[in-house]
Steps between C-alpha positions, in 0.01 A plus 500: 500500500684205344404317174429125520663303221367154414760263367354209298593166629716266297209254454272764358770614263566153367128422452474787259745337259317308226618183328662526161252426220585216256633581159243558228563325169460738213433310173765556244463499122639145502221379733229660286645329193477153654144567618398609153660193342318271743166660415573465126586130542179430695288680242674317215442159662131578559465611138662182368277282718195687375607454137553128549160455664329705232672300224389170652144623531500608135635161390238323709225713348625433145549126552235289331243342726556129563299265286189355664529134605256378232704667224823344626331160530375516139846588374652208687233268365566617144873446547431150630363400159859491375542187715189320373719224353649425845216389730672532836666844447179623340282393793750639751487838322119506472428389857769737630335791320162412652639456852691828485193677368282373784755619754539847346129545430347356815785451748467122487837341577485260209860487372664370818231247593417154380179451307331341802603784734391764251164336436431487875567872523295566188200312635474756784550802276208693345701650211394232250163347428442134576507421126832683458643313797400167343653596166819618669522179704470289185759718326754467782454126541541438128808719504646296788457182296735643240745654746529216751354183344688537169174492309547625144168627364441570132523856372122532491481439876780749563309763306192425708701573815627819343147609403375426851777715648419792269129467575563510876708816466236665280215415738683629808661811350391842637163616368640823356838632394602857425526600136768733371243780453377468859172324419412161640433196291414145600785253487456194285333239709396752767136397478413203720547185299398148573820292544524186293685176564843468342467371149141618452453666160338844478 
């Protein structure tokens, strides 16, 4: 009885051959060194950024708080007294201090507006009493006489304008300010006061 031999076909034999696999990159010591250096650089940059941010936050925390508007206004008004012998520069300094104060304290755009424009805005604002509005209107109009009409008032009248400006700042300053020890104390002029006309003696 004969033995049957099966000869694989050429197609079957070729299908059994697999493709060559791609080369596998094996990291060398040089590659690991560059990777480590990159990680160190990234960590160093992050650390420096953190230090800069932390330093700025510390400086911001240590920086003194800005002066309240009424304190700045009083300082400017005191400095204006050095010009009392020069009517126009004196009035410009005093009225400028008052206008800047009203803008910083109440958001009224006084510095860049004419007196008429500002008074129209003020008439619709509830931040001042009607008496304070009348006093401020008289103050601004008398200041304009000096600034634009070349009126030269005597020193006594200039001091009246200065006193009226200080009184307005006192009457509209915040009711309380923080003391150094953390307690609260009333600010001078924080109690409601009845405004007086410019030139009226206490």
